[in-house]
N, C-alpha and C positions, 0 to 999 in steps of 0.2 A: 205134622209137627206135634210134639208132645204138649198137651195143654198145660202141664206143670211149669214148663219153661216160661210160658207167657205170664203165668201168675207170680212165680217166684223171681224177684229181681236178682237174686244171687246167681240164678241159673241163666239169666238173660245174656246173650252174646251179642256184642256190638256188631253192627253190619260193617264189614270191611270196606265197603264202597264209601262209607261216610267218614272213615278215619282220616283221610287226607284233605278233607274239606273243612274249612273253618268258616264261621259266620263272618259276615262283612264288617261287623262292628267290634270284633275281638281284637285285642292288641297284638301287634307282631312281636314275637320273642326277639330279644336282643342277643346276638352271639357273644360268647364269653371272650374276654381279651386273651391275647396270645400268651401273656405272662401267666394267666390263670391256668391255662391248659398245660403250660410247661411245668408249673409248680405242682399240678396234680400228678404229673407223670414222674416227678423227681422222687426217688426213694430215699434220698440221703438226709432228710430232715425228720425229726421226731414228730410224733402226733401231738405234742404239747402246743405246737403253733397252729394258728388258724390259717388255712390255705384258702386264698380267694383274692379278689381284687383289692380289698382293704387290708390285706395281711401285711405285717412288717416282719422283717427278717433281721437277725442279729448281725451287726457289722463286725467284721473281723478286726482284731486289735492292730493298730498301727497303720491302717489303710483308710483313707477317705477318698471320696469320689473326686477324681481329677488330680490327686496328689500321689507322690512317690511313683510316678510313671504308670499308674494303673487307673482303670475306669471301671465303674460298676455297671453291670449290664442293666439296661432299663427295666424297671419293674422288679428287679431282684436285688438282694443284698449280697450277691456273690461278687467278690473282687477277682478281676482277671487282668492279665497284661494287655496294655493298649496296643493295638495293631495299626493305629493311624499315625502316620508321620507327615508332618507339615512339609510341603515341597521346598527344597532348597533353592533360593534365588540364584540365577546364573551369575558367575563372577564377571565383572566388567572387563572388557578387552583392554590389555595394556596399551597405553598411549605413549608415543615417543615424546620425551621431554626435550626441548631444545637446549643445547649447551650454551651457557653464558660465560665460558672461560675466556678471560681476556686474551686478545690476539698476541699481546707481547710475550705470553708464555710460550708461544710456538714460533718465535722469531728464528730465522735461518742463521746458522753459524757463518761467520765471515771466512772467506778463503784468503790466506796470506801467501804472498809470493816474495821470497828473499832473493835479491839479485846482487851478484858481484861481477868481476870481469870474466873469469873463466869457469864459474860454477864448480869450483874445486874445494877451496879452503873455507872462506868466511861464510858464503851462502850455504854451503853444505853442512857446516857446523851448526848453524841456526836451524837448518832444515831437520837435522837429526834431533836436536833438542826439542823443537816444537812437535815433531812427529811422536816422540816418546811421551810427551805431555798430553797427547790426544788432540792437538789442533789440526785443522785442515790446512795443509801447507804444500806449496810447490816451490821450485827454485829454478834459476836460470842465470845465464851470463850475458853480458853485453858486448864482449870482445868479438873480433873477427875470427879468432881461433882460440883453442885451448893452449896456453903456454905454461910450462912447468920448468922449474930450475934444472939445468943440466950440469955437466961436469965443469963448465965455466960460464961466466956471465954472457959471453958472446955465442954460446952454444946451448940454447934452451931446447927443451923437448916440446915439439909443437904437434898438436893433434887437431883434427877437425871435430867440431861439435857433433855429437851423436856417436862418437867412438866409445864403446862400453868401458866402464871403469875397470872391469876385470881384464880386458885386453891391454889397457895401459899398465896395469899392475904387473901382469906377466911379462910384458916387454921390458919394463924397467928392472924387474927381477933378473931377467936374463942378461941385461947390460952390465949392471954393477950393483948387486944386492947390498954390499957393504955401504956404498955411498948413499944410496937412496933410503936405506934404513936409518942411517945416521942423520940425514937432513929431514927425516919425518915424512917423506913422500909415500913410502910403501904403507905406513900406518894410516895416513890420510886416505889413500886409495882403497885400502881394505875397509875403512869405515864407509866410504862413499858407495862401494858396490853392495853393501848391505842395506843402503837406504833406497837407491833407485838404480836403474840400468846404466844410464849414460848422461853426460852433461848436455844441457839444452841451451839453445840460444834464444834470448829474449825476443829479438826481432822476428824470429820464425815461429814463435809460440802462438797458438790459437786459444790459449786459456784466458779467461776473464776473471781477474782477482778483485777482491774488495779493498784490500790494503796491500800496497807494494812497499817493501822495506829494502832500500839500497844500502850498500856497505861502503860506498865511496862517492865523492861528489861527481866525478866524471861518469859513474854509472847512473847517478841521479839525473844528470843532464841528458844522458843517452835515452833513458826511459821517457822523460818528458818530451824530448824531440820526436821520438818514435810515435808516441800517442798523438802529438800535435800533427804530425805528417799524415796520420790515418784519418784525420778529420772528425773524429768522434761520431762515427756513423751509428753506433748503438745508443748514443746519448746516455751512457751509464757512467756515473761518477766513480772515481777511484781516488783514495788518499795515497799520496806518495810521500814517504818519510825517509830521509837519509840519516844514517848513523855512521859517522866517520870512524872507520876501523882500519888500523894498520894491517897489512897483509902478512901476518905470521901466525903460527899455531897458538902462541900464548895469548895474543890479542883476540884471536878468533874465539878461544874458550871463554874469555871474560865477556866478550860482546854477546856470545850466545845466551848467557844468563840475562843480560840486559834486554835483549830482544824478547826473551820469554816473558819478562815482567811487562814489557810494552804490549805484547799481544794479549796477555791475560787482562790487562786494564781495558783494552779496546773491546774484547769480547764480552766483558762484564757490563759494558755501557748499554743502556736502552736507546740512546740516540747518539751515535758516533759523531755525526756532523755537529751537534750542539756541544758535546763534551770533549772534542779532540784537543782544543786549546788547553783545557785544564789537565788532560791526560799527559800532554807533552811537557807541561810545566812540572808536574810531579816526577815524570821520567828524568828530566834534566836535574832535578834536585837529588835524585837517588844515584844517578850514574854520570860519569864524567864526559861521555861522548857528546860531540857537537851535533845538534839536530837541525834538519831542514824539513819543511813541510809545504806541500801544495796539493791542490785538487785538480785532477785532469779528467778526461772523459774517454771512454772506449768508443 
């Protein structure tokens, strides 16, 4: 070893074995914060600013921490867009709300049945008028057979219930078209065949009506007797109303309008059993026909 190195401290070289060893009482160096190391590596700032843990950075105009949708990176004055989004709470499942609509809004429409002797003139005129007005209506006859005027009083045209109106129309046309056009039978049958297929007999019908409107007192009696003979096995009440109508085309036309007014008043009522007496009184004031009313059971 050169003796000069031992004497000259500038030429002394530290022993590499002692460089990594520290005395036990020496303070442990504290590592620099991450922001300090990032700032030292950033070349975008001028040397006028002090870089280190206590350094401050100029805030960009118009941006503040937590405002305008941006956040400042911790330890830096650099504004950047926020990448954090708060979780959206799940929407509650839709629940079924019970309906509180009054039941009276959904009341069933009554079924009307118009009855005459042969289910040809009076009952079919009312059937036609009510059907065109949108009412629920059926019709029938109480006689033993369908009887229509013939060439003389003692020679009527007789058909069984269920014979189609079109068949009767064609047969009378072939017999004497001039006669049956003049007395209005062909026009009546042409109307009837456009309303339904054939005349029906009340006693053979299986329909259950809410209101029965008869066009003659003997038909009224026949309907009441028939319901009484069946014993009311269904225990279902039915209003029976008689409107006395003469059996000709002119009276049938007038009575058809009267029956339309009566059915409209009945359907508009919220309680037919309670309001029937008042409805019949108003009907009697507006129209000249004699009325009868009773309640029977199917």
